[in-house]
C-alpha positions as CSV (number, residue, x, y, z in Angstrom):
1,X,112.2,94.2,287.1
2,X,115.3,92.1,287.4
3,X,116.2,90.2,290.6
4,X,119.6,88.8,291.6
5,X,119.8,85.9,294.1
6,X,123.1,85.0,295.7
7,X,123.1,81.6,297.3
8,X,126.2,79.3,297.7
9,X,123.9,76.3,297.5
10,X,121.0,75.5,295.2
11,X,119.2,72.5,293.8
12,X,120.2,69.7,293.2
13,X,122.6,70.2,296.2
14,X,121.6,68.5,299.4
15,X,121.5,71.0,302.3
16,X,119.2,73.3,304.2
17,X,120.5,76.3,302.2
18,X,119.7,74.7,298.9
19,X,116.2,73.6,299.9
20,X,115.4,77.0,301.3
21,X,116.6,79.1,298.3
22,X,115.1,76.8,295.8
23,X,111.7,77.0,297.6
24,X,112.0,80.8,297.7
25,X,112.6,81.1,294.0
26,X,109.6,78.8,293.3
27,X,107.4,81.0,295.5
28,X,108.6,84.2,293.8
29,X,108.2,83.1,290.2
30,X,104.4,83.3,289.9
31,X,104.4,86.7,291.5
32,X,106.5,88.3,288.7
33,X,105.2,89.9,285.5
34,X,106.0,88.6,282.1
35,X,109.0,90.9,281.5
36,X,110.5,90.3,285.0
37,X,113.3,87.9,285.6
38,X,115.5,86.2,288.2
39,X,119.2,85.5,288.0
40,X,120.4,82.9,290.6
41,X,124.2,82.9,291.0
42,X,125.2,79.7,292.9
43,X,127.8,76.9,292.7
44,X,128.0,73.5,291.1
45,X,126.8,70.9,293.6
46,X,129.5,70.5,296.3
47,X,127.9,70.2,299.7
48,X,129.2,66.7,300.4
49,X,132.2,65.1,298.7
50,X,130.5,61.7,299.2
51,X,127.3,62.7,297.3
52,X,128.0,63.4,293.6
53,X,125.2,64.9,291.5
54,X,125.5,66.6,288.1
55,X,124.0,69.9,287.1
56,X,124.3,72.3,284.1
57,X,126.6,75.3,284.5
58,X,123.8,77.5,283.0
59,X,120.2,76.5,283.2
60,X,117.1,78.4,282.1
61,X,113.7,77.7,283.8
62,X,111.1,80.1,282.3
63,X,112.0,83.5,283.8
64,X,114.7,82.1,286.0
65,X,118.4,81.8,284.8
66,X,120.7,79.7,287.1
67,X,124.4,80.3,286.8
68,X,126.4,77.7,288.6
69,X,130.1,78.4,289.4
70,X,132.6,75.6,289.5
71,X,134.6,75.8,292.8
72,X,137.5,73.7,294.1
73,X,136.6,70.4,295.9
74,X,136.5,70.8,299.7
75,X,136.0,68.5,302.7
76,X,134.4,71.1,305.0
77,X,137.7,72.3,306.5
78,X,138.2,76.0,307.3
79,X,140.9,76.6,304.7
80,X,139.5,74.6,301.8
81,X,136.1,76.2,302.3
82,X,137.6,79.6,302.4
83,X,139.3,79.0,299.1
84,X,136.1,77.8,297.6
85,X,134.2,80.9,298.8
86,X,136.9,83.1,297.4
87,X,136.6,81.5,293.9
88,X,132.8,81.8,294.1
89,X,133.0,85.5,295.1
90,X,135.4,86.5,292.3
91,X,133.5,84.6,289.6
92,X,130.2,85.9,290.8
93,X,131.4,89.5,290.7
94,X,132.7,89.0,287.3
95,X,129.4,87.4,286.1
96,X,127.2,90.3,287.4
97,X,129.6,93.0,286.1
98,X,127.8,95.3,283.7
99,X,124.4,93.7,284.4
100,X,121.5,95.8,285.8
101,X,119.4,94.6,288.7
102,X,116.7,96.2,290.8
103,X,117.3,94.3,294.0
104,X,119.7,91.6,295.4
105,X,118.6,88.8,297.7
106,X,121.5,86.9,299.6
107,X,121.1,84.0,301.9
108,X,123.9,83.0,304.2
109,X,124.9,80.2,306.4
110,X,128.4,81.5,305.7
111,X,129.0,85.2,306.2
112,X,130.8,85.6,302.9
113,X,127.7,84.9,300.8
114,X,125.9,87.7,302.7
115,X,129.0,89.9,302.3
116,X,129.0,89.2,298.5
117,X,125.4,90.4,298.4
118,X,126.3,93.6,300.3
119,X,129.2,94.3,297.9
120,X,127.0,94.0,294.9
121,X,124.3,96.1,296.5
122,X,126.8,98.9,297.1
123,X,128.3,98.6,293.6
124,X,124.9,98.8,291.9
125,X,123.2,101.0,294.4
126,X,120.3,98.7,294.8
127,X,118.5,97.4,298.0
128,X,119.8,94.2,299.7
129,X,117.4,91.7,301.3
130,X,119.4,89.4,303.6
131,X,118.4,86.0,304.8
132,X,120.5,85.1,307.8
133,X,120.6,81.4,308.6
134,X,123.3,81.5,311.3
135,X,125.6,84.0,313.1
136,X,129.0,83.2,311.6
137,X,131.2,85.4,313.9
138,X,129.4,84.2,317.1
139,X,129.9,80.6,316.0
140,X,133.6,81.2,315.2
141,X,134.2,82.8,318.6
142,X,132.8,79.6,320.2
143,X,134.4,77.0,317.9
144,X,137.9,78.8,317.6
145,X,138.2,79.7,321.2
146,X,141.4,77.5,321.6
147,X,142.6,77.9,318.0
148,X,145.2,80.2,316.5
149,X,142.5,81.0,313.8
150,X,140.6,83.1,316.4
151,X,142.8,86.0,315.4
152,X,140.7,86.2,312.2
153,X,137.5,86.8,314.1
154,X,138.0,90.7,314.3
155,X,138.2,90.7,310.5
156,X,135.0,88.8,310.2
157,X,133.3,91.1,312.6
158,X,134.2,94.1,310.4
159,X,132.8,92.1,307.4
160,X,129.6,91.4,309.4
161,X,129.2,95.1,310.4
162,X,129.5,96.2,306.7
163,X,127.1,93.5,305.6
164,X,124.4,94.2,308.2
165,X,124.5,97.9,307.7
166,X,124.3,97.5,303.9
167,X,120.9,95.6,304.2
168,X,117.5,97.1,303.8
169,X,115.9,94.1,305.4
170,X,117.4,91.3,307.5
171,X,115.4,88.1,307.8
172,X,116.2,85.6,310.6
173,X,115.4,81.9,310.5
174,X,115.7,81.9,314.3
175,X,114.3,84.4,316.7
176,X,117.3,83.6,318.9
177,X,119.4,85.7,316.5
178,X,117.5,89.0,317.0
179,X,119.1,90.1,320.4
180,X,122.6,89.6,319.0
181,X,122.0,91.8,316.0
182,X,120.0,94.5,317.8
183,X,122.7,94.8,320.4
184,X,125.4,95.4,317.8
185,X,123.6,97.2,315.0
186,X,120.7,98.9,316.7
187,X,116.9,98.7,316.4
188,X,116.7,100.9,313.2
189,X,117.1,98.0,310.7
190,X,114.1,96.3,309.2
191,X,113.8,92.8,310.6
192,X,111.6,89.8,309.6
193,X,111.2,86.2,310.8
194,X,110.6,83.5,308.3
195,X,112.0,80.2,309.6
196,X,112.8,77.0,307.9
197,X,109.9,74.7,307.2
198,X,108.7,71.3,305.9
199,X,109.1,70.6,302.3
200,X,106.4,68.9,300.2
201,X,108.3,65.6,300.0
202,X,107.7,65.1,303.8
203,X,104.0,66.0,303.9
204,X,102.6,62.6,303.1
205,X,103.7,60.5,306.0
206,X,101.1,58.2,307.5
207,X,100.7,58.3,311.2
208,X,102.9,55.5,312.6
209,X,101.9,52.7,315.1
210,X,102.3,53.8,318.7
211,X,105.8,53.3,320.0
212,X,106.6,50.9,322.7
213,X,107.9,52.4,325.9
214,X,109.9,49.2,326.7
215,X,113.5,50.6,326.7
216,X,115.0,47.1,326.6
217,X,113.5,46.4,323.1
218,X,115.5,46.9,319.9
219,X,115.3,50.5,318.7
220,X,116.7,52.5,315.7
221,X,117.9,56.0,316.3
222,X,118.3,57.9,313.0
223,X,120.3,61.1,312.5
224,X,120.5,62.9,309.2
225,X,122.5,65.9,308.1
226,X,125.9,67.5,308.7
227,X,128.5,65.7,310.9
228,X,130.6,68.7,312.0
229,X,131.8,70.7,314.9
230,X,128.3,72.2,315.2
231,X,126.8,68.8,316.1
232,X,129.4,67.2,318.3
233,X,128.0,63.8,317.6
234,X,131.3,62.1,318.6
235,X,130.7,63.3,322.1
236,X,127.3,61.6,322.6
237,X,126.8,58.8,320.1
238,X,129.5,56.5,321.3
239,X,128.5,56.6,325.0
240,X,124.8,56.1,324.2
241,X,125.6,53.2,321.9
242,X,127.8,51.5,324.5
243,X,125.4,52.0,327.3
244,X,122.4,50.8,325.3
245,X,123.4,47.9,323.0
246,X,119.7,47.5,322.0
247,X,119.9,50.9,320.3
248,X,121.1,51.0,316.7
249,X,122.3,54.3,315.5
250,X,121.8,55.0,311.8
251,X,123.8,58.2,311.0
252,X,123.3,59.5,307.5
253,X,125.5,62.4,306.3
254,X,128.9,63.8,305.9
255,X,131.0,66.6,307.3
256,X,134.3,67.8,308.8
257,X,134.0,65.6,312.0
258,X,132.8,62.4,310.3
259,X,136.3,60.9,310.4
260,X,136.5,61.5,314.1
261,X,133.1,59.9,314.6
262,X,134.2,56.9,312.5
263,X,137.3,56.5,314.7
264,X,135.2,56.8,317.9
265,X,132.7,54.2,316.8
266,X,135.0,51.8,314.9
267,X,134.7,49.2,317.6
268,X,131.0,49.7,318.3
269,X,128.8,47.4,316.3
270,X,125.5,49.2,316.9
271,X,126.5,52.4,315.0
272,X,126.2,52.6,311.3
273,X,127.5,55.6,309.3
274,X,125.9,56.0,305.9
275,X,126.9,58.5,303.1
276,X,124.3,61.2,302.2
277,X,121.3,59.9,300.2
278,X,118.7,61.7,298.1
279,X,115.4,62.6,299.8
280,X,113.3,59.7,298.4
281,X,115.9,57.3,299.9
282,X,115.9,59.3,303.1
283,X,112.2,58.9,303.6
284,X,112.7,55.1,303.6
285,X,115.1,55.5,306.4
286,X,112.7,57.7,308.4
287,X,109.9,55.1,308.0
288,X,112.2,52.4,309.4
289,X,113.2,54.5,312.4
290,X,111.9,54.4,315.9
291,X,113.3,57.7,317.0
292,X,114.8,60.6,315.2
293,X,117.9,62.1,316.8
294,X,119.6,65.4,316.6
295,X,122.2,67.4,318.7
296,X,123.8,70.8,318.7
297,X,127.3,71.0,320.3
298,X,127.5,72.5,323.8
299,X,128.7,76.0,322.6
300,X,127.2,79.2,323.7
301,X,126.6,80.3,320.0
302,X,124.4,77.3,319.3
303,X,121.9,78.4,322.0
304,X,120.7,81.0,319.4
305,X,120.1,78.7,316.4
306,X,117.0,76.7,315.3
307,X,118.0,73.5,313.4
308,X,116.1,73.0,310.1
309,X,116.0,69.3,310.8
310,X,113.4,69.8,313.5
311,X,110.8,70.7,310.9
312,X,111.5,67.7,308.7
313,X,111.6,65.3,311.7
314,X,108.3,66.6,313.0
315,X,106.5,65.7,309.8
316,X,107.3,62.0,310.1
317,X,105.2,61.7,313.3
318,X,108.2,59.9,314.9
319,X,109.4,60.6,318.4
320,X,112.2,63.2,318.5
321,X,115.2,63.1,320.7
322,X,117.1,66.4,320.8
323,X,120.3,67.5,322.6
324,X,119.7,71.3,322.4
325,X,119.6,74.3,324.6
326,X,118.6,78.0,324.3
327,X,116.1,79.0,321.6
328,X,115.9,75.6,320.0
329,X,115.0,74.1,323.4
330,X,112.3,76.7,323.9
331,X,110.9,76.2,320.4
332,X,110.6,72.4,320.8
333,X,109.1,72.7,324.2
334,X,106.5,75.1,322.8
335,X,105.6,73.4,319.5
336,X,106.7,69.7,320.0
337,X,106.2,69.0,323.7
338,X,106.1,65.2,323.1
339,X,109.9,65.3,322.3
340,X,112.7,64.3,324.6
341,X,115.2,67.2,325.2
342,X,118.5,66.6,327.0
343,X,121.5,68.8,327.7
344,X,123.9,68.7,324.7
345,X,126.7,66.2,325.0
346,X,125.5,65.1,328.5
347,X,125.2,61.3,328.7
348,X,123.9,61.4,332.3
349,X,121.1,63.8,331.4
350,X,120.3,61.7,328.3
351,X,120.0,58.5,330.4
352,X,117.9,60.2,333.1
353,X,115.5,61.7,330.5
354,X,115.3,58.6,328.3
355,X,114.4,56.3,331.3
356,X,111.2,58.2,331.9
357,X,110.5,59.3,328.3
358,X,107.0,58.5,327.1
359,X,107.4,57.9,323.4
360,X,103.8,58.5,322.6
361,X,103.4,61.1,319.8
362,X,100.6,63.7,320.0
363,X,99.2,63.2,316.5
364,X,96.8,66.2,316.6
365,X,99.6,68.6,317.7
366,X,101.9,67.3,315.0
367,X,99.2,68.0,312.4
368,X,98.9,71.5,313.6
369,X,102.7,71.9,313.5
370,X,102.8,70.6,309.9
371,X,100.1,73.0,308.8
372,X,101.7,76.0,310.5
373,X,105.3,75.3,309.2
374,X,104.7,74.2,305.7
375,X,107.7,75.5,303.7
376,X,105.5,76.6,300.9
377,X,103.4,78.8,303.2
378,X,106.4,80.3,304.8
379,X,108.1,81.0,301.4
380,X,104.9,82.5,300.0
381,X,104.8,85.0,302.8
382,X,108.5,85.7,302.6
383,X,108.3,86.3,298.8
384,X,105.5,88.8,299.4
385,X,107.6,90.6,302.0
386,X,110.5,90.6,299.6
387,X,108.5,92.3,296.9
388,X,107.3,95.0,299.3
389,X,111.0,96.2,299.5
390,X,110.9,96.8,295.7
391,X,107.7,98.8,296.0
392,X,109.1,101.0,298.7
């Protein structure tokens, strides 16, 4: 049995897609027989231009062969990312030409990675197991509503239709995605739900000292991850920082809207922007934080998503402040009810909620959450489900 895995990101890159796919491969490896093998076709580390890390173009790890394709540098813009994906697709197709596989697994936060998996599936007449981490076309409709680029959306809808109907199984990281796909592609497809989870690096936090509820004391709000259109940090961080000079924002990451955020906070002393760091360094920042902060922009499409950062944040036992709506809001209210949830990009709602927020963390509930959403447990179950496809 030979398995092909298509993932634009893979270790040592720093992003949710890399962490997820790497964990999936680790869970799959011990389930294979001696003569089974996995080919991972990915890219050289490229997620953030401000975080450089080296990796071999070809790397063998027991029964896993990793092929990393070199792509043009990009800064998370629409056109430069499109160019990078095109190079990845062409080189990936060339790499798999003439090779025999029994199944292809494709994970996508960008539709074209999923589409690449669908093309290979059709070419080689093998089943496709899709792992959908966002809804690209829905996001584009929201983000590009006032842009000339919205004319490209119908093309992406055709690509999405081809991709979804090529799949034997479609896994969703958010249950908020399911109604969208069922409405468009029917109920006949095989669906599964294996969300993101908590990686082992974040499972050894000690329970912190109880937080003070004195809102006038000095506090550190830490955000980590992408700084893009999907987060809209420039809409909320400056007004919060100006209204609460005792709050120091520590924003760690990079992305297409970082420059805008830098410009919006250039005159604000209590906002620090820090380039991406490795996970060991990140843990130090978490330990020195009072609150962990996240936001999704106030677009309709983002009411369906479930940020991977929620799982990581929860494992620190720190109070969480989240500007989210829709499924993410429902998920946090159900599983992490000791969190503060405000309307995305709404400074008035934030102030109202923050004034009455009890920062006490429910330690027992956090422990239950950590046990339930361990990445290893989730990926173990997903790898078993994946192998069922082969047996059928």
